[in-house]
C-alpha positions, 0 to 999 in steps of 0.5 A: 484492563484486559487485553480484549478491552484494550484492543476494543478501545484502541480500535474505537480510538482509531476509528474516531481519529480517522473520522475526525481527519476525514473531512479536513484532510480530504478537503485540504488534498482537494484544494491543493490538487485544484488550486491555480496558485503555485508556491514560490519554491514550487515555481523555482522547481518548475524552472529548474526542470523546465516545466510550465506549471500552468499547462495541463497534459494529455493522458499519454503525456501524463503517463510518459512523465510518470514512467520517465520519472520512475525509470530515472528513480530506479536507475538512481536508486540502483546506482546509489545501492551499488556504490554505497560502500564508497559513500559517506555513512556506509557503516562498512556494509558489504556490497549488495549483489546486482540482482538484489540491488535491482529488486530493491530499487524496483521495490522502493520505486513502485511503493512496494518496499519488499525487502530481501535483506536486513536493513541494519546490516545491508544499508548505510545511513546515506542510502537509507536517507537519500535513496529509500526515504526519498522514494517513500515520498515520491512513490506515494505522491505518484499514486495520489497524482494518478487518482487525481488524474482519474478524478479529473476525467470525471469532472472535465468535459470535452477535453483531452487534458487530465492535469500536469504530473509534475505539478501534482507530484511537487504539490503532494510532496511539499504541501502534504507529505513533508509537513506531516512527516516533519511534525510526527517524526518529532512525536515519534522521537519524543516517544522513544523512536531513535533518531541519530547517525550512530553505527553499531555500538557494542554493549555488555548484556546482563548475561555478560555477553557482548551485543552490537546495538544499531542506531540510525535516522529511524524516526524520520523514515518511520513516519513516511514509511507508514504515511505513504503506505510504503512499509520498508523497515529501517531494521529487519524486524520492521515495526516489531523492533523497539527502536521503530515502534517502542510502545502501544502509543507509537503502535497506534500512531503508526496504524493511524498514519498508514490509514489516514490519507487513504481513508481521507481521499474519498472525501477528496473525490467527493469534493472534486466531483461536486457531490460529497455523498459519492465519497461517503459511499466509497469510504463506507465500502472501504470501512466495511472491509477494514472492520470485518478483516480486523475482527476476523483476524483478531478472532482467528488469533485469539480463539484457535484451538490447541493446548499451547495456544489456549494456555498462552491466551491465543496465538502469541508466536511471532507477536510482541508481548507489548502489543498482544493479539488485538494490536497485532491483528489490527496492524496486520489487517491495516497493513495488508488492506493498504499497500503498506507492508509494514509489520509489527508481528510475523504473519508467517506465525499467524494461524492458518485462517488468520494468515489466510485473511492477510493474503485475501486482503491483498488479493482484494487489490488493497482497496480498503482503503488501499495505498495512497491514491492506488486504493481509491483508483482501484475502488473507482475501477470496481465502482465502474464495474458495479455500475456496468453490472447494474446496467446489464440488469436493467438493460440500459447503458450504464452511467457513473457521475454523468459519464457513459461507460461504453465498450472502451471504458469497460475494456480499460477497467477489465484489463485493470482487474485482470492484470494483478491476478495474472501476475500472482497466479502465473508467478506462483505456478511457475515458482511451484513448477521449478524444483530449485525454487521449491527448495527455497520453501522452509515449510512443506505442504499447504503452508509452504505453498502459502508462503510462495502465494503470499510472496507473489501476491505481496509483490504484484499488489505492491504491498511488500510484507512477507510470510518470511518462511521462504528464501527469496534472495536468489537471482530467480526470485529477485528477478521474478518478484521485481518484474511482478512489482513493475507490471503490478504497479505500472500496467494498472496506471496505464489503464487508469490514465487511459480511462481518465482520458476517455472520460474527460473527452465525453460530454456529460449526460444528465441524470434520469429516473433510470440512473443508478444512484451511486450514493445510497446504501444499495450501491454500497451493497452492490459494490461490496458484492462485486468486490467479493465476487471478483476476488472469490472467483479469481483466487479461491482455488489458490486459497483452497490449496494454501491457507484453507487446506492448512486450516481445515487440516 
């Protein structure tokens, strides 16, 4: 079987599996977010933290709960990292510098999982399990909780309540993320992913040399790393490491995991608003961008010119032979269109246009399908903008799902859209203006600029992957990228929850012949166009200085 045919079959199997999960998983998430019943273990947790599980919160209270929980998470994880040399299972790793510990704590709390360290040599097993893996669960749950609050803004009328954050967080972790992670961790173990408490073992190689082989509780972290669109690798090589991703099946399964919840959430949206057609429209836009991105990256990596690349059958530098171009390109498209950031190949070695598309994917706001929760609420914000644009065209007040979109709603949507580009472009500009930070670039010219642009795009969009050809473990980069992660994660949440509260207070208006049908192909095309125009106008100059210039050269 040719590698091209294998790639097509893998992609078709992935589409089929996602389609099969769309309805049951989306319906299940909708049920757990709307059910009035609490499990016994949930009621016990509510009593411990002093929460009334039947009381809903106003959006400012919901927001304060999110921010307070995240702040405590940062402090706990920072302390755990700084004290790990004194803890069990530390494996004798050296103490992490304060600026790097701050960056790491922020990174995992914000669902970014940016890593300026090598996992196997900088983290002990206890920190990996009790610190990083725990944040993989709760940070993913926070994203789903936020989109749940936004959907309630559409479904509720004349109220200031958008749900209970503590109830949403608890249910998502206990009823959704944990069960799937337990079952599929066993599947990964059965297929060769390691799961033990070993440290480093010295072995004798075939060449007669000694090599230290690391072990650890990898499979249990690998599932939630992908399922929660987190992306932080147990090992420095991430999903290119054979202990994390041994073969073609595990590679396919990991791609499936990082897509399945985000692609199923539009069904949850349609179910909760009482019109499944709305979910189909949203998932159609997501699917269009995902398929297009995967196809373009695969083409760029397989058909780039040059004698060496033609002899190798494509751009194989930085890719695992056991995966090849098709599987590596599919993984790259999926991980940058979500907020996962896991990699099974090194994007810095991709062709200029192939690497440029991975940057562009993140610049879309990671909405196709995006991170767990964050992808859907980002797409719904753009849907609101698309409806507003359509309203301007026909000269009437725009409406979406029975809610009028006035000046207040559009201000929140506009602030959401402007936040991330401001962080990316300002951060990149400052880094390029500082001689000391430019010295951290391992490549000059357009590719060096692309490395810096990729870093700030990844951090601000809470992706976590990197071009890797840049030294970022410095006090300035750790601080700057950490701030981008914080503002890129929580400022959009502020605007989303404020929008949810504004929508929930409204009285719904009935649909009229002049109401834009938001479930038809016309709206799918309009929304796709709005996404491209917003991203293109914002980022094209920066892309022209980096990957486009390198590709044309």
